C-alpha positions in Angstrom: 1.6 66.9 -74.2 3.1 65.9 -70.9 2.5 69.3 -69.7 -0.8 69.0 -70.2 -1.3 65.8 -68.9 0.5 66.9 -65.8 -2.0 69.9 -65.5 -5.1 67.9 -65.7 -4.0 65.5 -63.5 -3.0 68.2 -60.7 -6.1 70.0 -61.3 -8.6 66.4 -60.5 -6.0 65.8 -57.3 -7.0 69.3 -56.2 -10.6 68.6 -56.5 -10.7 65.1 -55.0 -8.6 66.8 -52.0 -11.1 69.3 -51.8 -13.8 67.1 -51.8 -13.1 65.2 -48.8 -13.9 66.7 -45.1 -13.3 65.0 -41.6 -15.3 65.9 -38.9 -14.5 65.3 -35.2 -17.2 63.5 -32.5 -18.6 66.7 -31.2 -19.3 68.3 -34.9 -22.2 68.2 -37.3 -22.4 69.0 -40.8 -25.2 70.6 -42.5 -25.1 69.8 -46.1 -26.5 72.1 -48.8 -26.6 71.1 -52.5 -27.1 74.1 -55.0 -27.8 76.5 -52.0 -30.8 73.9 -50.7 -30.7 72.1 -47.3 -30.0 68.5 -47.7 -29.6 67.0 -44.8 -27.1 66.9 -41.8 -24.0 64.4 -41.6 -22.4 62.8 -38.6 -18.7 62.5 -37.0 -16.4 61.1 -39.5 -15.1 61.3 -43.3 -17.7 63.5 -45.8 -17.3 63.6 -49.5 -18.7 66.7 -51.5 -19.2 67.5 -54.8 -16.6 70.2 -55.3 -18.7 72.6 -56.9 -22.7 71.7 -56.3 -22.1 70.6 -52.7 -21.5 73.0 -49.6 -21.0 71.8 -45.8 -21.2 74.3 -42.8 -20.2 72.6 -39.5 -21.8 73.2 -36.4 -19.9 72.9 -33.1 -22.0 70.5 -30.3 -19.6 71.5 -27.6 -21.1 73.3 -24.4 -19.3 76.3 -23.6 -18.8 76.9 -19.7 -18.2 80.9 -18.7 -17.5 81.3 -14.9 -18.3 84.8 -13.9 -16.2 86.3 -11.3 -17.8 87.5 -7.7 -19.7 90.7 -7.4 -20.9 92.3 -5.2 -24.7 93.2 -5.1 -26.7 95.2 -3.6 -30.6 94.0 -2.9 -33.8 96.2 -2.7 -34.0 95.9 0.7 -30.0 96.8 1.4 -28.5 93.6 1.9 -24.9 93.7 0.8 -24.6 90.0 -1.2 -21.3 88.6 -3.1 -22.7 86.6 -6.1 -21.2 84.4 -8.2 -22.3 82.6 -11.3 -21.6 79.5 -13.9 -23.1 80.4 -17.2 -23.5 77.3 -19.6 -23.6 78.2 -23.4 -24.2 76.1 -26.5 -24.6 78.9 -28.9 -23.6 77.4 -32.0 -26.6 74.8 -32.2 -28.9 77.4 -32.6 -29.5 79.3 -36.2 -28.4 82.9 -36.2 -31.5 85.3 -37.4 -30.9 86.0 -40.8 -29.7 90.2 -41.2 -31.1 90.2 -44.6 -34.9 90.7 -45.6 -36.8 88.2 -47.6 -38.2 90.7 -50.2 -35.6 93.5 -51.0 -36.4 97.4 -49.7 -38.5 95.6 -46.8 -36.7 95.6 -43.5 -36.2 92.2 -41.5 -38.7 90.9 -39.6 -36.9 91.4 -36.3 -37.3 95.2 -37.0 -41.2 95.2 -38.1 -43.9 95.9 -35.5 -46.3 93.3 -34.6 -49.2 93.8 -36.9 -51.7 93.3 -33.7 -51.0 94.7 -30.4 -52.9 96.1 -27.4 -53.4 99.7 -28.0 -56.6 100.5 -27.1 -57.2 101.6 -23.2 -59.8 98.6 -23.2 -57.0 96.2 -23.3 -58.5 94.6 -26.5 -56.8 93.3 -29.0 -57.0 95.5 -31.9 -55.3 96.5 -35.2 -53.8 99.8 -34.4 -53.5 100.9 -37.8 -57.4 100.8 -37.6 -59.7 102.9 -35.1 -61.0 101.7 -32.1 -64.6 101.8 -32.6 -64.6 99.9 -35.5 
C-alpha cells in the first residue's frame, strides 16, 4: 500500500509542477483551452490545467539587425556605399497557416484571386467567364 501511495503523490506532484509557468516581462502568453483561443496573459506566474489548457509564448522584443556596408550602383551610374539597420518584431504577427481549411483544397495563398483584371478594357471581370458577358 505505501508504494501505491508514493506513486499517486508523485503523479500529483508532477501534474502540479507541469501546470505552473513563469513569463518574463518581455513575453506574453496566448491561452488555448481545448484548442480554442481563450485569452492573452501577461508576465508573471501562470497556472494551467495540465491536459485541458495549452500556452503559446510570444516574444515582444524588437530584434535589431545591422546590415554591413555594400557598394551599390544607381541607375545613373553613381557608386554609393550603403548600410542599413533592420528593426524586426516578427514573432508578434501570427504566421499564416500552411494547412488548408478543407482537405483537398490548396491554402489561400496558393489560390488565384477570384476576380482580376483580365480584359484589355481594364474592367474588373471574372476571368473564368467570357469578357462579353
